[in-house]
C-alpha positions in Angstrom: 0.0 0.0 0.0 1.2 3.5 -0.8 0.5 6.6 1.2 0.3 10.1 -0.5 0.4 13.2 1.6 -0.8 16.8 1.1 0.5 20.2 2.1 -1.0 21.7 5.3 -2.6 25.0 4.4 -4.6 27.2 6.7 -7.6 25.6 8.4 -10.9 27.4 8.8 -12.8 26.5 12.0 -16.5 26.9 11.3 -19.5 26.8 13.5 -21.3 23.5 12.9 -24.6 22.0 14.1 -24.8 20.6 17.6 -22.8 17.4 18.2 -20.9 18.0 14.9 -17.4 16.5 14.8 -16.2 16.6 11.2 -13.1 17.6 9.2 -13.5 18.3 5.5 -10.9 18.8 2.8 -9.3 17.6 -0.4 -8.2 14.0 0.0 -6.6 13.5 -3.5 -5.8 15.9 -6.3 -5.9 14.3 -9.7 -3.0 14.7 -12.2 -0.6 16.2 -9.7 2.8 14.7 -9.0 3.6 14.1 -5.3 5.9 12.2 -3.1 4.7 9.1 -1.3 5.9 7.5 1.9 8.8 5.6 0.3 10.1 8.7 -1.6 8.9 7.8 -5.0 6.7 10.1 -7.2 3.1 9.2 -7.8 0.3 10.7 -9.8 -3.4 9.7 -9.2 -5.3 9.8 -12.5 -8.8 10.9 -12.7 -11.3 8.3 -11.5 -8.6 6.2 -9.8 -10.2 6.7 -6.3 -13.7 5.5 -5.6 -15.5 8.2 -3.7 -18.1 5.6 -2.5 -15.4 4.1 -0.3 -15.7 4.7 3.4 -12.2 4.1 4.8 -11.1 4.5 8.4 -9.4 7.8 9.4 -6.1 7.5 11.2 -3.5 9.7 12.8 -0.2 9.6 10.9 -1.0 6.2 9.1 -0.9 4.5 12.5 -3.5 1.7 12.6 -3.5 1.8 16.4 -4.7 5.4 16.4 -8.0 5.6 14.6 -9.7 8.9 14.9 -12.9 8.3 12.9 -14.2 7.4 9.5 -14.8 9.0 6.1 -18.6 9.5 5.9 -18.7 11.4 2.7 -16.5 11.8 -0.4 -17.1 13.3 -3.8 -15.3 13.3 -7.2 -15.3 17.0 -8.2 -13.3 16.4 -11.4 -9.9 17.7 -10.4 -10.0 16.3 -6.9 -11.7 14.0 -4.5 -13.0 15.7 -1.4 -13.7 13.9 1.9 -15.4 14.5 5.2 -14.3 12.6 8.2 -16.6 12.1 11.2 -14.3 12.2 14.2 -15.0 9.7 17.0 -15.2 10.7 20.7 -11.8 9.3 21.7 -8.7 10.9 23.0 -7.0 10.9 19.6 -10.2 12.2 18.0 -10.5 15.1 20.4 -6.8 16.0 19.9 -7.2 15.8 16.1 -10.1 18.3 16.2 -8.2 20.8 18.2 -5.0 20.5 16.2 -6.8 20.8 12.9 -8.7 23.9 14.0 -5.3 25.4 15.2 -3.7 24.8 11.8 -1.3 22.2 13.3 -2.8 19.2 11.5 -3.7 20.6 8.1 -2.7 17.8 5.7 -4.7 14.8 4.5 -2.8 11.7 3.4 -4.4 8.7 1.6 -3.5 5.1 2.0 -4.1 3.4 -1.4 -3.5 -0.1 -2.6 -3.0 0.3 -6.4 -4.8 -2.3 -8.5 -4.1 -0.7 -11.9 -1.1 1.5 -12.7 1.9 2.1 -15.0 5.3 3.9 -14.9 6.2 6.7 -17.4 9.7 7.1 -18.8 10.7 9.3 -15.9 9.8 6.6 -13.4 6.7 8.3 -12.1 4.0 5.9 -10.9 0.6 6.7 -12.4 -2.3 5.1 -10.5 -5.4 4.5 -12.6 -7.3 2.4 -10.1 -6.9 1.5 -6.4 -8.5 0.4 -3.2 -8.8 3.3 -0.7 -8.0 1.7 2.7 -7.4 4.7 5.0 -7.2 8.5 5.2 -4.8 10.0 7.6 -4.4 13.5 9.2 -0.9 14.8 9.2 1.2 17.9 9.9 3.3 18.1 6.8 2.3 17.1 3.3 3.5 17.2 -0.3 0.6 18.4 -2.6 0.0 22.2 -2.4 -3.4 21.9 -4.1 -4.9 19.7 -1.3 -6.1 21.1 2.0 -8.1 20.6 5.1 -10.8 23.3 4.6 -13.3 23.1 7.4 -13.4 21.8 11.0 -16.8 21.4 12.7 -16.3 20.7 16.4 -19.3 21.6 18.5 -21.2 19.9 21.3 -23.8 21.0 23.8 -22.4 23.5 26.2 -19.3 24.5 24.2 -17.6 25.0 20.9 -14.8 22.4 21.3 -14.4 19.2 23.2 -13.1 19.3 26.7 -9.5 18.0 26.8 -7.3 16.8 29.6 -4.0 18.7 29.8 -0.8 18.3 31.7 -2.6 19.9 34.7 -4.9 16.9 34.9 -4.2 14.7 37.9 -2.1 11.7 36.9 -2.2 8.2 38.1 1.5 7.3 39.0 0.6 3.6 39.1 -0.5 3.5 35.4 2.4 4.2 33.1 1.9 4.7 29.3 4.1 1.8 28.4 3.3 -1.8 29.2 4.7 -3.0 32.6 4.0 -5.9 34.8 0.3 -5.6 35.8 -0.6 -5.7 39.4 -2.8 -8.6 40.6 -6.3 -7.7 39.5 -9.4 -8.3 41.6 -11.0 -11.6 40.6 -14.3 -11.0 38.9 -17.5 -12.3 40.3 -19.0 -15.4 38.9 -21.4 -14.5 36.0 -25.1 -15.3 36.4 -26.3 -18.5 34.9 -28.9 -16.7 32.7 -28.0 -14.8 29.6 -29.9 -11.6 30.5 -27.6 -8.6 29.7 -26.9 -6.2 32.6 -25.9 -2.6 32.5 -23.0 -1.7 34.8 -22.7 1.8 36.1 -19.1 3.1 35.5 -17.8 5.9 37.7 -15.9 8.7 36.0 -12.1 8.0 35.9 -9.1 10.1 35.3 -7.3 9.2 32.0 -3.6 8.9 32.7 -1.4 11.7 31.4 2.2 11.5 30.3 4.1 14.0 32.5 6.9 14.5 29.9 4.7 14.9 26.9 1.7 16.5 28.5 -0.9 14.5 26.8 -3.2 11.6 27.7 -1.7 8.1 27.3 -3.5 5.1 26.0 -3.4 3.2 29.2 -1.9 -0.2 30.1 -1.6 -2.6 27.1 -3.8 -0.4 24.9 -1.7 -1.2 21.9 -2.5 -4.9 21.9 -3.7 -5.8 18.4 -6.0 -8.5 17.3 -3.3 -11.1 16.8 -1.7 -10.4 20.2 -5.1 -10.4 21.8 -5.9 -13.9 20.4 -2.6 -15.2 21.6 -3.2 -13.8 25.1 -6.6 -15.4 25.3 -5.3 -18.7 24.1 -2.4 -18.6 26.6 -4.8 -17.7 29.5 -7.0 -20.6 28.5 -3.9 -22.9 28.5 -3.2 -22.1 32.1 -0.7 -19.2 31.8 -1.3 -17.2 34.9 0.7 -14.2 33.6 -1.5 -14.0 30.5 -4.6 -14.2 32.6 -3.4 -11.3 34.7 -2.5 -9.3 31.5 -6.0 -9.9 30.1 -7.6 -8.8 33.4 -5.4 -5.7 33.6 -6.1 -4.6 30.1 -9.9 -5.0 30.5 -10.1 -3.4 33.9 -8.0 -0.3 33.0 -8.8 0.5 29.4 -12.4 -0.7 29.8 -13.1 2.2 32.3 -11.4 4.7 30.0 -13.4 3.5 27.0 -16.6 3.8 28.9 -15.8 7.4 29.9 -15.0 8.4 26.3 -17.7 6.5 24.4 -20.5 6.4 27.0 -22.4 4.1 24.8 -21.0 0.6 24.9 -22.1 -1.6 27.9 -18.8 -2.0 29.6 -17.9 -4.8 32.0 -14.8 -6.8 33.0 -15.6 -9.2 30.3 -15.9 -6.7 27.4 -12.7 -7.3 25.4 -13.9 -5.2 22.5 -14.1 -2.0 24.5 -10.7 -2.7 26.2 -8.8 -3.3 23.0 -10.7 -1.2 20.5 -8.0 1.5 20.0 -5.6 -1.2 18.7 -7.6 -3.5 16.4 -10.5 -1.2 15.6 -9.0 -0.2 12.2 -8.8 -3.9 11.2 -12.5 -4.5 12.0 -13.7 -1.3 10.4 -11.9 -2.3 7.2 -13.3 -5.8 7.2 -16.9 -4.6 7.7 -16.6 -1.6 5.3 -15.4 -3.8 2.4 -18.5 -6.0 2.7 -21.1 -3.4 3.1 -20.8 -0.7 0.4 -24.5 0.2 0.4 -24.3 0.9 4.2 -21.2 3.0 3.7 -22.6 5.2 0.9 -25.3 6.6 3.2 -25.0 9.5 5.6 -23.6 8.2 8.9 -25.1 8.9 12.3 -24.4 7.8 15.9 -26.5 5.6 18.2 -26.6 7.2 21.6 -28.0 6.5 25.0 -31.8 6.6 24.9 -32.0 5.4 21.3 -32.9 1.8 22.2 -35.2 0.1 21.3 -36.1 2.7 18.6 -34.0 5.4 16.9 -36.2 8.5 16.3 -35.4 11.0 13.7 -37.3 13.8 11.7 -38.8 13.0 8.3 -40.0 15.9 6.1 -43.6 15.7 4.7 -43.8 19.3 3.5 -40.6 21.4 3.6 -40.4 25.2 4.1 -40.7 27.3 1.0 -38.4 30.3 0.6 -39.6 33.1 -1.7 -38.6 36.6 -2.7 -39.9 39.4 -0.4 -41.7 41.9 -2.6 -40.5 45.0 -0.8 -39.2 46.4 2.5 -41.6 45.5 5.3 -43.8 43.6 2.9 -45.1 40.2 4.2 -42.6 37.3 3.7 -43.7 34.0 2.3 -45.1 31.7 5.0 -46.6 28.3 3.9 -47.5 25.4 6.0 -44.7 23.0 6.8 -44.9 19.5 8.2 -42.2 17.4 9.8 -43.0 14.2 11.6 -41.0 12.2 13.9 -40.2 8.7 12.5 -38.6 5.8 14.2 -37.0 2.5 13.2 -36.0 -0.3 15.5 -32.4 -0.6 16.6 -31.4 -4.0 15.5 -28.9 -6.3 17.2 -26.9 -8.8 15.2 -24.7 -11.3 16.9 -23.1 -14.7 16.8 -21.1 -16.7 19.3 -19.6 -20.1 20.1 -18.5 -22.0 23.2 -15.1 -23.2 22.0 -14.3 -26.8 22.9 -11.5 -27.8 25.3 -9.8 -29.8 22.5 -9.8 -27.0 20.0 -8.3 -24.6 22.5 -5.7 -27.0 23.7 -4.6 -28.3 20.3 -5.8 -25.7 17.8 -3.7 -22.9 16.2 -3.3 -19.8 18.3 -4.6 -17.8 15.3 -8.0 -19.5 15.5 -9.6 -16.8 17.6 -8.3 -14.1 15.3 -9.6 -16.0 12.2 -12.9 -16.5 14.0 -13.3 -12.8 14.7 -12.4 -11.9 11.1 -14.8 -14.4 9.6 -17.6 -13.1 11.9 -16.8 -9.6 10.7 -17.2 -10.7 7.0 -20.6 -12.3 7.7 -21.7 -9.3 9.9 -21.0 -7.0 6.9 -23.2 -9.1 4.6 -26.0 -9.2 7.2 -26.2 -5.4 7.7 -25.9 -4.9 3.9 -29.0 -7.1 3.4 -30.9 -5.1 6.1 -30.0 -1.8 4.6 -30.9 -2.9 1.1 -34.3 -4.1 2.3 -35.0 -0.7 4.1 -34.0 1.4 1.1 -35.9 -0.7 -1.5 -39.0 -0.5 0.7 -38.9 3.3 0.7 -38.1 3.7 -3.1 -40.5 4.5 -5.9 -40.7 1.8 -8.6 -39.8 2.8 -12.1 -40.9 0.8 -15.2 -38.1 -0.5 -17.5 -38.1 -2.9 -20.4 -36.2 -6.1 -21.0 -34.3 -4.6 -23.9 -33.2 -1.4 -22.1 -29.4 -0.9 -21.9 -27.6 0.2 -18.7 -27.5 3.8 -20.0 -31.2 3.8 -20.8 -32.2 2.4 -17.4 -30.1 5.0 -15.6 -31.7 7.7 -17.8 -35.2 6.5 -16.8 -34.3 6.4 -13.1 -33.0 10.0 -13.3 -36.1 11.1 -15.2 -38.4 9.6 -12.6 -36.8 11.4 -9.6 -39.1 14.2 -8.3 -36.9 17.3 -7.9 -39.3 18.7 -5.2 -38.5 15.6 -3.0 -34.8 15.2 -3.6 -32.5 17.1 -1.2 -29.3 18.6 -2.6 -26.3 16.4 -2.5 -24.3 13.8 -4.4 -26.1 10.8 -5.9 -25.3 7.1 -5.7 -26.4 4.2 -7.9 -26.5 0.7 -6.4 -26.8 -2.3 -8.7 -27.1 -6.0 -8.2 -24.1 -8.3 -8.8 -25.3 -9.5 -12.2 -25.7 -5.9 -13.4 -22.2 -5.1 -12.2 -20.8 -8.1 -14.1 -22.6 -6.8 -17.2 -20.7 -3.5 -17.0 -17.5 -5.4 -18.1 -18.9 -5.3 -21.7 -19.9 -1.7 -21.8 -18.0 0.2 -24.4 -17.3 3.9 -24.6 -19.4 4.0 -27.8 -22.4 2.6 -25.9 -23.1 5.9 -24.1 -22.9 9.6 -24.5 -19.6 11.5 -24.3 -20.1 12.6 -20.7 -20.1 8.9 -19.5 -16.4 8.5 -18.8 -16.9 5.1 -17.2 -14.1 3.8 -14.9 -14.6 0.3 -13.4 -12.4 -1.1 -10.7 -12.2 -4.8 -10.6 -9.6 -5.0 -7.9 -12.0 -6.0 -5.2 -15.4 -7.7 -4.5 -17.8 -6.0 -4.8 -16.6 -4.1 -7.9 -16.8 -0.3 -7.8 -17.5 2.0 -10.7 -17.5 5.8 -11.3 -19.4 7.2 -14.4 -19.6 10.9 -15.0 -19.2 11.6 -11.3 -21.9 9.2 -10.4 -20.7 6.6 -7.9 -21.9 3.1 -8.9 -21.6 0.4 -6.2 -22.2 -3.3 -6.7 -24.1 -4.9 -3.9 -24.2 -8.6 -3.7 -27.3 -8.3 -1.5 -29.6 -6.7 -4.0 -32.0 -8.9 -5.9 -31.0 -9.8 -9.5 -31.4 -7.2 -12.2 -32.1 -4.5 -9.6 -31.1 -0.8 -9.7 -31.4 1.7 -6.8 -30.8 5.4 -7.3 -30.9 8.3 -4.8 -29.0 11.0 -2.9 -26.7 9.8 -0.2 -28.4 12.0 2.4 -31.8 10.5 1.7 -31.2 8.0 4.5 -28.9 7.7 7.5 -27.1 4.6 8.8 -26.9 4.7 12.6 -24.4 2.6 14.6 -22.1 3.0 17.6 -19.6 5.8 17.3 -16.3 4.7 15.7 -17.0 1.0 15.7 -19.1 -1.3 13.4 -19.3 -4.2 15.9 -17.8 -5.4 19.2 -16.2 -8.5 20.6 -17.0 -10.2 23.9 -15.0 -13.0 25.4 -16.9 -14.1 28.5 -15.3 -15.3 31.7 -11.7 -15.2 30.5 -10.4 -14.8 34.0 -11.7 -18.3 34.9 -10.1 -19.8 31.8 -13.4 -20.3 30.0 -13.9 -18.9 26.5 -17.3 -18.1 25.1 -16.5 -15.9 22.2 -19.2 -13.7 20.6 -19.4 -10.8 18.2 -22.3 -8.4 18.1 -23.3 -5.0 16.8 -26.2 -2.5 16.7 -27.6 -0.7 13.7 -30.6 1.1 12.2 -31.4 2.6 8.8 -33.6 5.7 8.8 -35.0 7.2 5.6 -35.5 10.9 6.0 -36.6 11.6 2.4 -38.7 8.6 1.2 -39.6 10.2 -2.1 -36.0 10.8 -3.1 -35.2 7.1 -3.9 -36.1 5.3 -7.1 -35.7 1.7 -8.1 -36.3 -0.8 -10.8 -36.0 -4.6 -11.4 -35.5 -5.1 -15.1 -37.8 -7.8 -16.5 -36.4 -10.8 -18.3 -38.8 -10.6 -21.2 
């Protein structure tokens, strides 16, 4: 994977809506030569980056320091712009402040090229690639790219409250891993499976005295592979490994609860404890398998949202009109906005791993199990989102003999401009339609259809005339779905697609489960159109 950076220009801090935590700017300039991480020169050709991708956002390309996720991107022609939703974590809070202070003003993309060539000067020209991450840096290389706007507001203040060097420190909790003290043995869990909510008292996040910033806490850099090995070692009778697992969960679990304030945190919640380390891996796994979910506007699930997520849905929008003259009556028409709600769904799977498998199986089994569960989780939420969007879309009649271009034209023509909010559009197609795009020739469509198809991953992604075309394996055959990205919102936990629980690790048992929450709310039902092309 190559990483391309951009020069840090001035940053404009703008007032945003309540609870807004976003950073917006140019992610990639097309046709501009720049220096990547290994010192070589690279040029991204137009259409080489899929704006429908929703990669994780990192600090300095460090996978152990995720700060959020790209929630919107657009191909403007000369550039790809991106908006990052910043998670409520220590690194996320720092990133917002530093970006607003013009300290972190450079975006840097992490791209895995799938189609490229070298010119006689040795410059690498990328014509297609997989967008894996977007980092926020201090120093960049492309003067035409910039972080443009920082929205950082929350109830009661304009910027998040941050701990400083004046914050009381805990001398017993160093920032680097040391031998953990003997943890208190957890109480035996109840025999029933009824979930319980534990009240977590506020804690002081440890601060590094020398650096003057909050540290991640004991063993917070343990990754997914290391975590799997620790669990296996604890199960095998390694008392030190058992103590390490307990120390990590007890310390960083409290910190995570204080920052996120959403996840139910207990001494058996491995996901909350280790999220800062392996979260980037899980986000990438789930994002690759749920392109329809990622193309939508992203929102957070918060306390009080269960069992239903409530949002506003417009029935009749305000109408702005010209005032005839000074002190003349202004336009005032009836408006109607109704609260709508959708159930917050829980998806989960789990297994009681056998004694024999744990004793004789590969130490990587737990890691592979979590990864496989993440793949299936992505497919499951993709099916749910497709069902919700298709149910809210208006059906459009098409003919068996219609070409791809003709069908898209009919869908565009069927959209009601009075019901479609301003914003970028997306087109989702079923897998068989995506395969059919392989045979589309430039002569098959009008001049403005500069189709660019990336076959470097499954599902395939396409960009045609600035319209992001995503292939969803969960749409019914011969199905097309067109609409604006902000017609609907996908709600999940801030900064994480799903969580991991390993129950009763301290007693050398291992019941592994993965779970996640999600809801899809359609704010503009009339803005979506669909069709299933008939066979005859």
